[in-house]
N, C-alpha and C positions, 0 to 999 in steps of 0.2 A: 252707404254713402255718408260722408262727414258733412252734415248740413252747416255746422258752425264754420268749418274751414271754407266751404263754398261761399257763405255769406261774407266772411272776412275778405276773401279774395275779390268779391264783387263790390265790397264796401257798401253793403246793404243789410238791413235786418227786417225779415218778414214778420208781420204781425201774426200770420198764420203759417208756421213752418210746414204744415202739411201740404200747402200749395206748392212750395218749392220742391218738396219731395215728389209730389205727383208730376211736376214738370219734367223730372229726370227719370220717370218710371216708364220703361218701354213695355209694349203689350206682351212681349215674350216673357217678361218677368211676371206679369200678372197671371198669364196662362199657367205658369209653374207654381203659383202660390194661391190657388183658388180657395184654400181654406182660411186665408187671412184677408183682412180688409185692405185691399190695394186698388187704386184706380190708375189706369195708364194715362199718358199725356196727350192723347189724341184730341180730346175736346179743348184742352188748353192750347194746343197747336192751332186749332181752328180759330180761336179767339185771337191768339197772338199774331196770326197772319193778317187779320184785319187791323190790329193795332199798329203793326209794322207798316202796312200800306198807308195808313192815315198819317203816321208820323213822318215817313219819308216824303209823302205827297205835300204835307204842310211845309216841310223844310225846303223842298225844291221850289214851291210856290213863293215863299217869302224871300228866298235868297237868290233867285234867278228871275228877276222881274221882267227881263226882256225875252226869256226863253219861251218859245211857243209851246202849245199843248202837246203837239206830236213829239217834240224833243224831250219834254218832261216825262212823257209816258215811256219813251225808249230808255231814258236814264233810270227811271224808277224800276223798270223791268230788270235792268242789269244789276241793280242793288239788291232786289228781293228774290233773285233767282237762287236755285239750290247751290250752285258752286260758291256764290258769295256768302250765303248763310252758313255753309259748311266752314268756310274760311273764318268767319267771325267766331263760330263755336270752337274751332280748333285753337284760335289765338287765346281764347278764354279757358282752354283746357276742360271744356264741358264733357268731353268723352270719358275722362277718368271718374266722373261723378255719376255716370249712367247706371241705372239698375237694369240689367239685362238677363234674359234667360240663358241657361247654359249653352244651348245650341247657338244662339246669336253671339254669345261671348266667344265661343270657339271658332266661329267663322269670321271674326274680325269686325263685329258690330260696332265697337268703339270708334272705329275709323270709317265706318260706312257713311258716305256723303248724305244719303237721304235721312238717316237717323240723326246725324249731327245737325242738319238743317232743321229737322222737326223739333229737336230739343231747344234750339235757339228760339224758335217761334213760341214753343210751349212756355219757356221761361218768361218771355215777354208778356204772354197772356197771364201768367201767374202774377207777375209784378203789377200788371194793370189791375187785376182783381184785388190785390192786397193793398196797393198804395195809390192807384189812380193813374190817369193818363200823364200827368206831369212827371211822375216818377219814371214811367216808361220812356218819356221824351228825354229825361236826364240821362238815362242809360244809353239811349241811342246817340245822344250828344257826346258821350264819352267813347263809345266803341264803334259807331258807324259813320256819323256825319263827318268826322275829321278825314276819313278816307275819301269822301266825296271831294273835299277841298283840296286834297293832295293829288287828285287826278287818278285814283285807283280804278275808276270806271270810265276813263277817257276813251277806252276802246269802243264804248257804246255810243260815243258822241263824235261827230265829225267837226271838231273845233276849227280845223283848217278851212273847211268850206265856209263856216260862219265868219271867220276872219277875212277870207277872200271876198265875200259878199260886202262886208263892211268897208274894206279898203277900196273896192271897185266903185264905191259911191264918189270917190275922189279920183278922177281920171289921171291925176298926176302921181298917184301912188301905186306901188307894186310891192309884193312880198317875195322874199327870198329866204330859204331855209338852209342853214349850214350846220353840219355835224362838226362841232369844235373840239370834241374830246371823246376818246374811247378808253374805257378802263375795265380791269378785271380779266380773268382767264378766258380763253376762247369758248369754254362751255358755259360761262356765266358772265357774258359781256354786258356792259352798261354804256349807253351812249348819251351824250349831252348835245342838244340841238338848240340853235338860236333862230328866232323868227326876226327877220330884219326888214324894216319898212323905211324906205327912203334913206338907206344907209345907216339907220339907227337900230339898235337892238331893242325890239319891242317886248320880247319875252324869251325866257330860257327854260328848257325842260329836260328831264332825265327819263330814260326808258330802257327796257330790255331789248328793244329793237329800234332801228332808226325812225320808223314810222311812229312808234309810240312816243319817242322823244320829241318828234316834231309836233304831234298832237298836243302834248303837254306844254310845249313852247307857245303854241297858238292859244291854248287856254289861258296861259299866264298873260299873254298880250291882251286877250279879251277882258280878263279880270282887271288889268291895269287901266283899261279904257272904261271901266264900270259898265260893261255890256252884259 
């Protein structure tokens, strides 16, 4: 693996390059190189999992002041689950830097969801050990938290119900959702929805399905109300 290229890509410099190398070393590689000094990334993954949970928990707590504990738990679970971590790792091209055993390499290990999710957590653990929690938070602020803000995990949250409850506090108000635009080919459709309260557009959102677009429109409306 090219550690310099990886660090340049991630805009970071490890004080201990062996940590970043370990983060990308799969157990299958270690098993095939027993005569050399290699450690796999499993312990770093364990640590990174805790760093990730704390970082995401802190972000949700500080930036969603009215969100109850149950909803924060549900949203955090959607962010730290394997499919999400795999997506983060894929976007960062982590797969190409993995050190894999031959068998794992031949069976598509570089694209395997569990391996990619693990290496993302292992990297976070390595970054924490090398530079501390603030550096890990900065990394999350660059690559994870913006996706929360853009509604990438809105499928885990029922923003429409939250907005409905809020609006129902005023008996003179009601919500209507309208799909105002459809774009893209049939196999890759994108919908634009508006949340309308008392005839006014309270929020607009885009999604791959009508329901997703409506959820994002509801989230935008809630955000504009500072809820």
